[in-house]
C-alpha positions in Angstrom: 66.0 24.4 18.7 69.2 22.9 16.7 69.1 23.1 12.8 70.9 21.3 10.6 72.6 22.6 7.4 74.9 21.2 4.6 78.1 22.9 3.7 80.2 22.1 0.4 83.9 22.7 1.2 87.0 21.9 -0.7 89.1 19.1 0.6 92.0 21.5 1.3 89.2 23.6 3.6 87.9 20.4 4.8 91.5 19.5 6.1 92.1 22.8 7.5 88.8 22.8 9.4 89.2 19.3 11.0 92.9 20.2 12.0 91.6 23.2 13.5 88.7 21.3 15.2 90.9 18.6 16.4 93.5 21.8 17.8 90.4 22.7 19.9 89.1 19.2 20.7 86.3 19.9 19.2 84.0 17.7 16.7 83.6 19.2 13.2 80.3 20.4 14.0 81.0 22.1 17.4 83.8 23.7 15.6 82.1 25.5 12.7 79.4 26.8 15.0 82.4 28.2 17.3 84.4 29.7 14.4 81.1 31.1 12.9 80.0 32.5 16.1 83.6 33.7 16.9 83.6 35.6 13.5 80.3 37.0 13.5 80.6 38.7 17.0 84.2 39.9 16.1 83.1 41.6 12.8 81.4 44.7 12.4 78.6 45.2 9.7 77.1 48.1 8.7 73.7 48.3 6.8 73.5 50.2 3.4 71.2 52.7 5.0 73.5 53.1 7.7 76.7 53.5 5.0 74.6 55.9 3.3 73.9 58.0 6.1 78.0 57.9 6.9 79.2 58.9 3.3 76.3 61.8 3.3 77.8 63.2 6.2 80.4 65.5 4.7 82.3 66.6 8.1 82.6 62.8 9.0 84.0 61.6 5.5 86.4 64.9 5.9 87.4 64.2 9.5 88.2 60.3 8.3 89.9 61.5 5.6 92.2 63.7 7.2 93.0 61.0 10.2 93.9 58.5 7.5 96.1 61.1 6.3 97.5 61.7 9.6 98.3 58.4 10.1 100.2 58.0 6.8 102.4 60.8 7.7 103.0 59.4 11.4 101.3 62.2 13.0 99.2 60.6 15.8 99.9 59.2 19.7 99.1 55.9 20.6 97.3 55.8 23.8 
């Protein structure tokens, strides 16, 4: 079942949404739904519990830090 929501945005943001909707040949409502789904399915979320587990894994944190250092040094291979 569809739900109706109210969304308050500035005039500038409204114009951006309107322009994007026109570019996608969608009405505003369809575009907002489309853009929201695109964002939600492409973003990665980690719950507080998951983040706590990650941060408490000393070996994982050390490996991630080493990986960042390797990237800064250019010590990596793109595949």
